C-alpha positions as CSV (number, residue, x, y, z in Angstrom):
1,X,-19.2,-1.5,-9.7
2,X,-16.4,-1.4,-12.1
3,X,-12.8,-1.3,-10.8
4,X,-12.3,2.3,-12.1
5,X,-15.4,3.5,-10.3
6,X,-14.3,1.6,-7.2
7,X,-10.9,3.4,-7.3
8,X,-12.5,6.8,-7.7
9,X,-14.8,6.2,-4.8
10,X,-11.8,4.9,-2.8
11,X,-9.9,8.1,-3.4
12,X,-12.9,10.3,-2.7
13,X,-13.5,8.5,0.6
14,X,-9.9,8.6,1.6
15,X,-9.5,12.3,1.0
16,X,-12.8,13.2,2.6
17,X,-12.5,11.0,5.7
18,X,-9.2,9.4,6.6
19,X,-6.2,11.1,5.1
20,X,-2.8,9.7,5.9
21,X,-0.7,11.7,8.4
22,X,1.4,13.0,5.6
23,X,-1.7,14.1,3.6
24,X,-3.5,16.8,5.7
25,X,-7.3,16.8,5.6
26,X,-8.4,19.1,2.8
27,X,-5.0,19.0,1.1
28,X,-4.8,18.7,-2.6
29,X,-4.3,15.3,-4.1
30,X,-0.7,15.5,-5.4
31,X,-1.3,12.5,-7.8
32,X,-4.8,13.4,-9.1
33,X,-3.6,13.8,-12.6
34,X,-1.3,10.7,-12.6
35,X,-1.5,8.6,-15.7
36,X,-1.4,5.6,-13.4
37,X,-5.0,6.4,-12.3
38,X,-6.2,6.3,-15.9
39,X,-5.3,2.7,-16.6
40,X,-8.2,0.3,-17.0
41,X,-8.6,-2.9,-15.2
42,X,-7.6,-4.7,-18.4
43,X,-4.4,-2.6,-18.6
44,X,-3.5,-3.5,-15.0
45,X,-4.2,-7.2,-15.7
46,X,-1.7,-7.1,-18.6
47,X,1.0,-5.2,-16.5
48,X,0.9,-7.3,-13.3
49,X,1.4,-10.9,-12.3
50,X,-1.8,-12.7,-11.2
51,X,-1.1,-12.4,-7.5
52,X,0.0,-8.7,-7.8
53,X,-3.1,-7.9,-9.8
54,X,-5.4,-9.5,-7.2
55,X,-3.8,-7.7,-4.3
56,X,-3.1,-4.3,-5.9
57,X,-6.3,-3.9,-7.9
58,X,-8.8,-6.0,-5.9
59,X,-7.6,-5.7,-2.3
60,X,-6.7,-9.4,-2.0
61,X,-4.2,-10.7,0.6
62,X,-1.3,-13.0,-0.2
63,X,-0.7,-16.1,2.0
64,X,1.5,-15.3,5.0
65,X,5.1,-16.4,4.8
66,X,5.2,-16.6,1.0
67,X,7.0,-13.4,0.1
68,X,10.7,-13.6,-0.7
69,X,10.9,-10.0,0.6
70,X,10.5,-11.3,4.1
71,X,14.2,-12.1,3.9
72,X,15.3,-8.9,2.1
73,X,17.7,-7.0,4.4
74,X,19.8,-5.0,2.0
75,X,19.9,-1.2,2.0
76,X,17.4,0.4,-0.4
77,X,13.8,1.2,-0.7
78,X,10.5,-0.7,-1.2
79,X,8.3,0.6,-3.9
80,X,4.8,0.0,-5.2
81,X,4.9,-2.9,-7.6
82,X,2.2,-1.2,-9.7
83,X,3.7,2.2,-10.4
84,X,7.2,2.2,-8.8
85,X,6.5,4.9,-6.2
86,X,8.9,4.5,-3.3
87,X,6.9,3.7,-0.1
88,X,9.3,2.5,2.6
89,X,13.0,2.8,3.4
90,X,14.8,-0.5,4.1
91,X,15.9,0.8,7.5
92,X,12.3,1.0,8.6
93,X,11.7,-2.8,7.9
94,X,11.6,-5.1,10.9
95,X,10.7,-8.7,11.6
96,X,7.1,-8.6,13.0
97,X,6.6,-12.4,13.0
98,X,3.3,-12.0,11.1
99,X,4.5,-13.5,7.8
100,X,4.3,-10.3,5.8
101,X,7.0,-7.6,5.2
102,X,6.5,-5.0,8.0
103,X,7.7,-1.4,8.4
104,X,7.4,1.0,11.3
105,X,7.3,4.1,9.0
106,X,6.4,5.2,5.5
107,X,7.7,7.8,3.1
108,X,5.7,11.1,3.6
109,X,2.9,11.5,1.0
110,X,3.4,8.0,-0.4
111,X,0.3,6.3,1.1
112,X,-3.4,7.1,1.6
113,X,-5.6,5.3,4.1
114,X,-9.2,4.2,4.4
115,X,-11.2,2.2,6.9
116,X,-11.8,-1.5,5.9
117,X,-14.7,-3.5,7.4
118,X,-14.1,-6.8,5.4
119,X,-13.6,-9.0,8.5
120,X,-16.4,-7.3,10.5
121,X,-14.2,-5.0,12.6
122,X,-12.7,-1.7,11.4
123,X,-9.1,-1.8,10.2
124,X,-7.0,0.8,8.6
125,X,-6.1,-0.2,5.0
126,X,-3.5,1.7,3.1
127,X,-2.9,2.2,-0.7
128,X,-0.2,3.7,-2.9
129,X,-1.0,7.4,-3.2
130,X,-0.1,7.5,-6.9
131,X,-1.8,4.5,-8.5
132,X,-4.2,3.6,-5.6
133,X,-2.9,0.1,-5.5
134,X,-3.8,-1.8,-2.3
135,X,-0.7,-2.5,-0.1
136,X,-1.8,-3.8,3.3
137,X,-3.1,-2.7,6.7
138,X,-1.8,-0.4,9.4
139,X,-1.7,-1.5,13.1
140,X,-0.6,0.2,16.3
141,X,1.4,-2.7,17.7
142,X,4.8,-1.9,16.0
143,X,8.1,-1.0,17.5
144,X,9.4,2.4,18.7
145,X,9.8,5.1,17.6
146,X,6.4,5.2,15.9
147,X,4.6,2.2,17.4
148,X,3.2,1.5,14.0
149,X,3.2,-1.7,11.9
150,X,2.6,-1.3,8.1
151,X,1.8,-4.9,7.3
152,X,2.4,-5.1,3.6
153,X,1.7,-7.7,0.9
154,X,5.0,-8.7,-0.6
155,X,3.5,-9.0,-4.1
156,X,2.4,-5.4,-3.8
157,X,6.0,-4.1,-3.5
158,X,9.3,-4.4,-5.2
159,X,12.8,-3.9,-3.7
160,X,15.1,-1.2,-5.1
161,X,18.6,-1.7,-3.9
162,X,20.7,1.4,-3.0
């Protein structure tokens, strides 16, 4: 299956089955006409570093503890490294001890989710809503007030200082 077909199937499955809390079931896809979704795999390979390309476009995972964003504590936002869409506010970042940047909340409408069975058990995987770039996995062991942990690959995001 080509990456473009994979992305289209991902989006169809996401909208049909497991919409993010900020994207109601049956809601229109706000980014359906985004030019970011029209880029080919070759275009993405040229635009991104090797590690970012593997994570964002092929759902890879970076090694834990390797992201410089683990130590990023300034005020600002974390955005998709593929298309620049803001995903998380810095005030929602916390130290989870997992080795990946973690957040307990996400910007409304910025993420879409799907169920991932790659390790044999179901997990909730999330992607940038605009370019469909893989970001990480969502768990329910996070801090209050949400109890959520968005466990993000550092190479899939960039930091935008305030």
